[in-house]
DOZANU-36669 format. One line per 10 residues: number of its first residue (from 1); for each residue x, y, z of C-alpha. Coordinates in steps of 0.5 Angstrom, whole numbers, always signed. Example, Ala and Ser with C-alpha at 12.3 -4.5 7.8 and 13.67 -1.06 7.14 Angstrom:
% residues 2
1> +25 -9 +16; +27 -2 +14 $
//
This chain:
% residues 203
1> +136 +62 +11; +132 +68 +9; +131 +75 +13; +124 +73 +15; +127 +67 +18; +132 +71 +22; +127 +76 +24; +122 +71 +27; +128 +68 +31; +131 +74 +33 $
11> +124 +76 +36; +124 +69 +39; +131 +70 +42; +129 +77 +45; +123 +74 +48; +127 +69 +52; +132 +74 +54; +126 +77 +58; +126 +71 +62; +134 +72 +65 $
21> +136 +75 +71; +136 +83 +70; +143 +84 +71; +147 +78 +69; +152 +78 +65; +149 +73 +60; +143 +78 +60; +147 +84 +58; +151 +79 +53; +144 +77 +50 $
31> +142 +84 +49; +148 +86 +45; +148 +80 +41; +141 +81 +39; +143 +89 +37; +148 +86 +33; +144 +81 +29; +138 +87 +28; +144 +91 +25; +145 +85 +20 $
41> +138 +85 +18; +139 +90 +12; +145 +85 +9; +141 +79 +9; +135 +83 +6; +140 +85 +0; +143 +78 -1; +135 +76 -2; +134 +74 -9; +129 +78 -13 $
51> +124 +72 -13; +124 +71 -6; +123 +78 -4; +117 +78 -9; +114 +72 -6; +114 +75 +1; +111 +81 -2; +105 +78 -5; +105 +73 +1; +104 +80 +6 $
61> +99 +83 +1; +95 +76 +1; +95 +76 +9; +93 +84 +9; +87 +83 +5; +85 +77 +9; +84 +81 +15; +82 +87 +11; +76 +84 +7; +74 +80 +13 $
71> +73 +86 +17; +70 +90 +12; +65 +84 +10; +63 +82 +17; +65 +88 +22; +65 +95 +18; +63 +100 +21; +64 +98 +28; +71 +98 +31; +74 +91 +31 $
81> +72 +84 +28; +71 +79 +33; +75 +73 +30; +71 +67 +32; +64 +70 +31; +65 +74 +25; +61 +80 +28; +63 +87 +29; +64 +90 +36; +66 +97 +39 $
91> +72 +97 +43; +76 +104 +42; +71 +109 +41; +66 +107 +36; +70 +111 +30; +71 +105 +25; +78 +104 +28; +80 +98 +24; +79 +102 +18; +82 +108 +20 $
101> +88 +104 +22; +88 +101 +15; +88 +107 +10; +95 +108 +9; +97 +100 +8; +91 +100 +2; +96 +106 -1; +102 +102 +0; +100 +95 -3; +97 +99 -9 $
111> +90 +99 -8; +89 +106 -10; +82 +106 -12; +80 +103 -5; +84 +108 -1; +81 +114 -4; +74 +111 -3; +75 +109 +4; +79 +116 +5; +72 +120 +3 $
121> +68 +115 +7; +72 +117 +13; +72 +125 +12; +64 +124 +11; +63 +120 +17; +67 +121 +22; +66 +126 +28; +70 +126 +34; +65 +130 +38; +63 +124 +43 $
131> +61 +123 +50; +66 +117 +50; +72 +115 +54; +78 +113 +50; +85 +110 +51; +90 +116 +50; +95 +111 +47; +91 +107 +42; +87 +113 +40; +94 +116 +39 $
141> +97 +111 +35; +92 +108 +31; +87 +113 +30; +91 +120 +30; +97 +116 +27; +92 +113 +21; +89 +120 +19; +96 +123 +19; +99 +117 +15; +93 +117 +10 $
151> +94 +125 +9; +101 +124 +8; +100 +119 +2; +96 +125 -1; +101 +130 +1; +107 +126 -1; +104 +125 -8; +104 +117 -7; +96 +118 -9; +94 +124 -13 $
161> +90 +129 -9; +88 +133 -15; +85 +126 -18; +82 +124 -12; +79 +131 -11; +82 +131 -4; +82 +138 +0; +85 +136 +7; +79 +133 +10; +84 +128 +14 $
171> +88 +133 +17; +82 +137 +19; +80 +131 +23; +87 +129 +26; +87 +136 +28; +81 +136 +32; +82 +129 +35; +89 +131 +37; +86 +137 +41; +81 +133 +44 $
181> +87 +128 +47; +91 +134 +49; +87 +135 +56; +90 +128 +58; +97 +131 +58; +96 +136 +63; +98 +133 +69; +103 +135 +74; +108 +129 +73; +107 +130 +65 $
191> +105 +123 +65; +99 +123 +61; +93 +120 +64; +91 +113 +61; +84 +115 +58; +81 +122 +56; +73 +124 +54; +73 +126 +47; +68 +131 +49; +69 +133 +56 $
201> +77 +132 +57; +79 +128 +63; +74 +123 +66 $
//
């Protein structure tokens, strides 16, 4: 019984809890059990054999590359890949969202040459001065977050900034995008609008 099996079971178990009455004793007990099991995950991880961990690591890398190469070969520089037609489409603003969202993973799996190459492409080609309405949530977590996490790979010396001739371009893009998202938070309730226009602010 490996950690992956426990995670999968825990996810299914948590999902089933949502079908129970909100304030029932069974619901409260079930959530408590889910929390306890989640706390036990590190113990299961340490009990896993090195061979099994390496096997799962390689499987995760293989799955990542399946999605990444499918996107690069069939959809780049569009935002996303249509899995059935294998064509690209602009869905979240038209700034190669899937690529930006994948940058840090390239570094994590050790593909540093591809990471540096794609980071340079992003710095050279992305421009957020566009008259387009975008999702504040998706742009925040996937684009702003993608740019910042990729920048941190250089900042924390996971990837050598000197060897890559990286001078902070990803951070400059992230700051520019962050300022363009800020108008969405200027509300009386302090709850942000769902969308924002990158050029003009609130649609």
